[in-house]
C-alpha positions in Angstrom: -0.1 0.1 0.2 0.8 3.7 -0.5 0.1 6.3 1.8 -0.9 9.5 1.1 1.0 13.1 1.5 -1.4 14.0 4.5 -1.0 10.2 6.0 3.1 11.2 5.9 2.9 14.5 7.3 0.5 13.3 10.2 3.3 11.3 11.2 5.6 13.7 10.8 4.0 16.1 13.2 2.6 13.9 15.9 4.8 10.4 15.7 2.3 8.1 15.0 -0.2 6.7 12.4 -2.9 4.2 12.6 -3.8 2.3 9.3 -6.9 0.1 10.0 -7.8 -3.6 9.1 -5.1 -4.1 6.8 -4.8 -7.6 7.5 -8.0 -9.9 6.9 -9.9 -11.4 9.5 -8.6 -14.8 8.4 -5.1 -13.6 8.4 -5.0 -12.5 11.7 -7.1 -15.4 13.1 -4.2 -17.5 11.6 -1.6 -15.4 13.3 -3.9 -15.5 16.3 -3.6 -19.2 16.7 -0.1 -19.4 15.8 0.8 -16.9 18.8 -0.9 -19.4 21.4 1.1 -22.3 19.9 4.4 -20.2 20.6 3.1 -19.3 24.0 2.3 -22.4 25.2 6.0 -23.7 24.3 9.4 -23.5 26.7 11.2 -21.6 24.4 13.9 -19.2 25.8 12.5 -16.7 23.5 9.2 -16.8 25.2 9.1 -14.2 28.5 6.8 -14.6 31.1 4.8 -12.7 33.9 5.7 -13.2 37.3 2.4 -14.6 37.3 3.6 -17.0 34.7 1.4 -15.8 32.1 2.7 -15.1 28.5 4.4 -11.2 27.9 6.6 -11.6 25.0 7.9 -13.7 22.4 11.1 -12.8 21.2 12.3 -13.6 17.2 9.0 -15.5 16.3 9.9 -14.5 12.6 12.8 -17.0 12.8 11.3 -20.4 14.2 7.4 -19.7 13.0 6.8 -19.6 9.4 3.6 -17.7 9.8 5.3 -14.7 11.3 8.5 -15.1 9.1 6.0 -14.1 6.3 4.5 -11.4 7.9 7.9 -10.0 9.3 8.6 -9.7 5.3 5.2 -8.5 4.4 4.9 -5.9 1.6 1.9 -4.1 4.0 3.6 -4.0 7.0 6.9 -3.0 5.0 6.3 -0.5 2.4 4.8 2.6 5.0 8.0 2.3 6.7 10.0 2.4 3.6 8.1 5.1 2.2 8.5 7.6 5.3 12.6 6.9 5.8 13.0 6.8 1.4 15.4 4.1 2.0 15.6 -0.2 2.6 15.1 -1.0 6.2 16.1 -4.1 8.1 14.2 -5.9 11.3 16.0 -4.7 14.7 13.5 -6.7 17.1 10.7 -8.6 16.2 8.3 -9.8 19.0 4.3 -11.0 19.9 3.7 -9.0 22.8 0.9 -10.7 25.2 -1.7 -8.8 27.5 -3.2 -11.9 29.7 -7.0 -11.2 30.7 -7.0 -10.2 34.7 -3.0 -10.9 34.7 -1.6 -9.0 31.9 1.3 -6.3 33.7 2.3 -2.8 33.1 5.0 -1.7 30.3 6.2 1.3 32.4 6.9 5.2 30.9 9.5 4.7 28.5 11.5 5.4 24.9 11.9 2.2 22.9 15.2 4.1 21.4 16.3 4.6 25.1 16.1 1.1 25.1 17.6 0.2 21.7 20.4 2.6 22.4 21.4 1.7 25.5 21.4 -2.1 25.0 21.8 -2.8 21.2 24.1 0.3 20.6 21.6 1.8 17.9 23.3 5.1 17.1 20.7 7.6 16.3 16.8 7.2 16.8 16.0 6.6 13.1 13.7 3.7 13.1 10.0 2.8 13.3 7.5 0.7 15.2 5.3 -1.5 14.5 1.9 -3.1 15.9 0.0 -5.2 14.3 -3.4 -5.9 16.4 -4.0 -9.7 16.2 -7.2 -9.1 18.9 -9.3 -6.0 18.7 -7.4 -3.2 21.2 -10.1 -1.2 23.2 -10.1 1.1 25.9 -10.2 -2.4 29.0 -7.8 -4.1 27.6 -4.6 -2.4 28.2 -3.5 -0.1 24.7 -0.7 1.5 24.3 -0.5 4.8 25.3 1.6 7.4 23.6 2.5 10.8 24.0 2.4 12.8 20.3 4.9 14.6 19.3 7.4 13.3 22.2 9.5 11.8 19.4 11.1 15.8 19.0 12.0 15.5 22.7 15.2 13.7 21.8 16.9 10.8 24.1 15.5 11.6 27.4 17.6 10.2 30.8 16.6 7.2 31.6 16.5 4.7 34.6 17.2 0.8 34.1 13.9 -0.8 36.3 14.6 -4.8 37.1 12.4 -4.7 40.1 8.3 -3.5 38.8 8.0 -6.3 36.2 9.8 -9.6 35.2 11.3 -7.7 31.7 14.1 -4.8 32.6 13.1 -1.8 30.6 15.1 1.8 30.9 12.3 4.1 32.4 11.4 7.7 32.2 10.8 9.8 35.8 7.2 11.0 36.3 8.4 14.5 36.0 9.7 14.0 32.4 6.5 12.2 31.5 4.1 15.1 33.1 5.9 17.7 31.7 5.9 15.5 28.0 2.1 15.1 28.3 1.1 18.9 29.3 2.6 19.3 26.4 1.5 17.0 23.7 -1.5 15.0 25.5 -2.0 11.4 25.6 -3.6 9.2 22.9 -4.2 5.4 23.2 -5.1 4.0 19.8 -7.7 1.3 19.1 -9.4 -0.9 16.9 -10.2 -4.2 15.0 -8.0 -6.9 14.5 -6.0 -6.9 11.5 -5.2 -2.8 12.4 -1.9 -1.7 12.2 -0.3 1.0 14.3 3.0 3.0 13.1 5.0 4.8 15.8 8.2 6.6 15.7 11.1 4.5 17.7 11.5 7.7 19.9 7.8 8.6 21.4 6.8 8.1 25.1 5.0 4.7 25.6 3.0 2.9 28.2 0.7 0.3 29.3 -1.1 -0.2 31.7 -2.3 -3.5 33.6 -5.2 -5.8 32.6 -7.5 -6.7 35.4 -10.2 -7.2 33.3 -11.4 -10.3 30.9 -10.2 -9.2 27.6 -6.6 -10.1 26.5 -4.6 -8.7 23.9 -2.2 -9.7 21.5 -0.1 -7.6 18.9 3.1 -8.0 16.8 5.6 -5.6 17.3 8.5 -5.0 15.2 11.4 -2.2 15.3 12.3 -1.2 11.9 15.7 0.5 11.1 17.1 2.4 7.6 19.8 0.0 6.5 22.2 2.6 6.2 23.1 2.9 10.1 23.5 -0.8 10.7 
């Protein structure tokens, strides 16, 4: 697919763009079944909450055919390359889960902050992609983004090793409060099959689920080739 100039302008200003129902119900139903199968394994790539519920499965494109095909799908890759104006490579690939009742928090953070500190990524010229494998609603822990915060640069972060089972470079409350006052908060929702694109640098967060509706999403980080 090809983005319109208005969509590109919106992305460059706000730092995110949602493309509804980009993948069919049949496609996402297959992917959701494959995700459940992966979570049922004891692979080292599958991280779990302190409760034992699945949290995320890394690098599924390397050991699952369906997610391998998705990771190279033109509907996912083409809009990113259109915005960057060049080819991209896969920096990170994971299937995130928010289990009903027990899905835990992702603290306020920037993805680029983690990629820089843990992986040595030299600059925040990267794109996050989240493909909804379940309907995302206000009640099942949607991603929350601070619009325009991609322009704030690489913010000071602390390595949180205690809050959840997953170590994360997190932001302090004063910084988040300041940025929210400037840009507000959005929580994109939509039917399964939608694709959320957001810059690698916006401030983001996900709350816990205390209700009966789970949420699955395939998430990837794509970076332009030249800086690899």
